[in-house]
N, C-alpha and C positions, 0 to 999 in steps of 0.2 A: 504493499500499500504506500509506503514511504517513497519508493522509487517512482510509482505512478504519480503521486502528488507532485513530486519535484519535476517530472516530465511535463505535467500539465501547467504548472506555474511558470515554467520556462519554455513553453511550447513555441512561441514566436521566435525566441532567440535560437532554439534548436532548428527551427524551420529555415531561418535565414542562413545559419551556419551550414546546414545541409545543402542548401541551394548553392552557396558560394563554393562549397567543396565539389559539388558536381560540375559546376562551371570550370573550376580550376582543373579537375581531372580531364574534362573534355578538351580544354586548351592544351594540356600536357600531352594528351593522346595524339592530337593533331601535330604538335611539334615533334613528337617522336616518330610519327609516321611520315610526315612531309618535310621535316627539318625546321629548325627555328630560324628561318630566313626572314628577310625584310618583307618579301612578298607574302609570306604566310601571316606574318603579323599584321600587315595591312589588310589582308582578307578578314582576319578575326575582328579588326576594328570596324571594317565596313559592315560586317554582319551584326554587330552588337545592337544597333537601333532596332533592327528587325526582331531580335530575340527579346528586347525589352518590351516592345509592343505586344508580342505574344504572351510574355509573362503577365502583363497587366490584364489582358483578356482572360488568361487562365485563372488569375486570382479573383477576377470578377465572377467567373463561372463557378469557382469553387467556394466562394464566400458563403453561400447558404449552407453548404455541407460542413464548413468549418464552424459556423455559428451553431448548427445542430450538434456537432461534436463537443464544442465548449460548453454549451448549455446542459448537456446531458450529465455533467459532473458538478454543476453548480448547486449550492444550497438554495433553499427557498428565499432566504433573506437576500442573498446575492442576485437572484433572478428578478425579484419583484420590486426591490427598492432601488430606484434609479439605475436600471440595468446598463452595464457596459458589455456589449456582445462579445468583444474580443479580449476581455481582461477578467481575471479572477481577483475579486477584492476580498473574498473569504476563501478559506482553504477548501479545495475541491473534495467531493465526497463520492463514495461508491454506493451510498444508500439507495438511490433511485434505480441504479442498475440491478442491485440485489432485489429490490421490490418488483422490478419488471420480470425477473426470472422465478422469484419465489412466491409472489402474491398474485400472479396472473397465470393464465394458461398459454403464455407466449410460445413455449417450446412445442405445445400441442398445435398451435396455429401454424408454426413453421413446418411441423411434420405433415399436417393435413395439406398444406399448400404444396409441398413437395410431392406428396403422393398423388394428389389431383393433377398437378402439372405434368408429372412424368406419364401418368396414364393417358391424359388427354393428348400429349405429344405423340405417343405411340399410336393411338387411334387415328389421329390426324394424319400422320405419315402413311399409315396403311391405306387410308381412304383417298388422300389427296395426291399421292405420287402417281398411281396409275391414271387417275382422272385428269390430272394436269398434263400428263404425257399424251393422253388421247386427245385433249383439246389442243395441244401444241401441234400435233401431227394432223389434225382435222383441216383439210384444205378448204379454200374458198372463204367467203365472207362469214359463213355460219360458224366457223371455228372461233373467230374473234368475237362475234356476237354472243356466242355461248359463254365464253370466258367473262365478258362484261356482265352478262345476266347472273352468272354465279357470284360475282363480286357484289352485285347489288343486294344479294341476300345478306351479306355481311353488314350492309349499311342499315338494315332494319333495326330500330332502337329496341333494347331489351324492355323498356317500359311498355311496349305494345304486346310483348310476348310472354311476360312472366306469369300472367294469369292462366292462359292455356297451358303453358309449360308446367305450372304448379299442379294443375289438374292431372296431367300425365304423370308427374312424379308421384303424386298421392296414389294414383291408380296402380302404379308399379310397386308401391310399398317402399319407396326409397326416401321418404321424407326424413329429415334430421340425420342424414347419412352422406358422407362424401361421395358415394356412388351417384347421388342425384346430380352433382356437379359434373362428374365424369361422363354421365349420359347426355347432359344438356349442353356442355361447353363445345363439343364438336359441331354443334349446329351453327356456330359463327366462326370457329377456327378453321374448319374444313374449307368453306368458301374462300376465306382470305388466303389460306395456304395454297389452294388451287390456283388462284389468280397470281400469287407471287411466284410459284414454281413454274408456271406456264411460260413466263418470260425467259427463265433459265433454260428450259428445255428447248425453246425456240432458238436459243443461241448455239445449240449443238447442231452442227451440219448433218442433215439426213444422210449424206454420202458416207459418213462413218458407220451408220447403222447398215447401210446397203453393203459396205465392204465386209462387215461382220457376218451378214447373211450369206455372202458369197463364200466366206471361210467356213461355213457350216453351222453357224449359230442359228437358233430359231429366234423368233421375235422377242420372247421373254428373256433369253440369254443375252441378246444384243442390248436390251434395255438395262439389265442388271450389270453387265460387264463393260458397257461402253458409255451409255448415257448417264447412269448414276455417278460413276467416278468423275466425269467431267462436270456434273452438276452439283458436286459436293458442297461448294461454297453456298449455293442456293439452298441446299437442304439444311446446312448449319444455320443460315439466316432464318429459315422457316421454324426451326426448332426454338431459336431464341425468341422470335416474335410470338410463337404460340405459347411458350411458357410464360412470358411476361403478360400476354393477354389474360391468361388464367389467373395470374398472380394479382392483377389489378382489378379484376371484375368484381363488382359490388352488389348489383341488383339481385342477381340469381342467388348468390351466396347468402344474402340477407334474408330472402324470402323462403328459400328451401331448407335452411338449417337454423333451428332455434336453440339446439343444445350447444352450450358454450364450448365444450371440449371437442366438438366436431367442426367448429368453424374454421375458416381460413384466415390468413393475415388481414386481408382487405376489410373484413367485417369484425374480426375478433379484437383487433387492436383498438379501433375507435369505440367500440361498445364497452370494452373493459376500462379504458383510460379516459373516457369522456362521459361524465355523469351529469346530465343536465347542463348547467352553465359552469361546471367545474372541470377544468382541464388540468390533468396531471402532466405538465409540459415536459419535465425532464425524462420520465420513462417513455412518454409518447414520442419525443424526438429521438431517443435512443433506439426504440423499436423501429422507427422509420429508417434511421441511419444504418442499422445492422443489415437490413434487407436491401437497402439501396446500394451498398457497396458491391456485392456480387452481381446485382443487376447491371450497375454501371460498367463493371468489368466485362460482363457478357456482351453488352452493347458495343463496347470498343472492339471486341473480337468480331462482332457481327459486321461492323463497318468495314473492317479489313476483308472479310469474306465477301461482302457485297461488291466491293471494288474489284476484287479478284475475279468474281463471277462474271462481271460485265466486261472486263478487259482481257482476261487470260483464259477463262474457262473453256471457250470455244475453240482454242487453237492448241491446247495441250494434247500430247500424244500424237 
């Protein structure tokens, strides 16, 4: 605890020191690779304003997450009495983090969200991969129109569908169970994934499949051994999008599940930590930050996969 308190109290100093150290290591690496010449030094100086501008924008984008992180360890007195968002005026505390894990069902929310997300991703891939491939290879104007029609299904708001969906869930006996979400979520993840994957499959030249057919593969083997490997960035993107869609969905999760232990993060966290007009800000911010970090990392990986899919996926192999 003492080490954590010291780190939090000197957070900005450590952040600046770490940034300066990374810059110094980067410059030292360039000097070692290209030589400490006058031309290299001039290059580093010319690039410095660009990196300073990038640093300002990065700090601006990261400021909400830094505030969430700092506030998660603040005492009530430090938070509510003339708050300073980037400074600790009282000693940081872990009481709110302990309350989040010990006094709420936060771990159950995470488990339920992961189980529902993984199950929905598997179902979505099983249904959307062959459907998207068929639409991508459907020639003529009807292929494009069918893809747009499928995407329009995704745009139907849940507020129009949760009542008939609720009747179906009750009829199937799945109320107050994560299975209700596993059954319902593919109704909007599959159309979106079909529309997303269709573009990646269209980027794969049909000539590659024809060559595989000439080599003795059947249509299914050509799809599995030629099309899918080239479309892997699109599949990764679909997995990330589908998982985050299930993670953030609120209406269905609120209506279909009333048992606290069976709820997902999107519903469980606000219902546990917001009671009327009372907001438990520190555990609420900590709960949001803990799940935002892996989602943010996943989206960074998704951006790389998306760029790779549009620029290199069709010419590999």
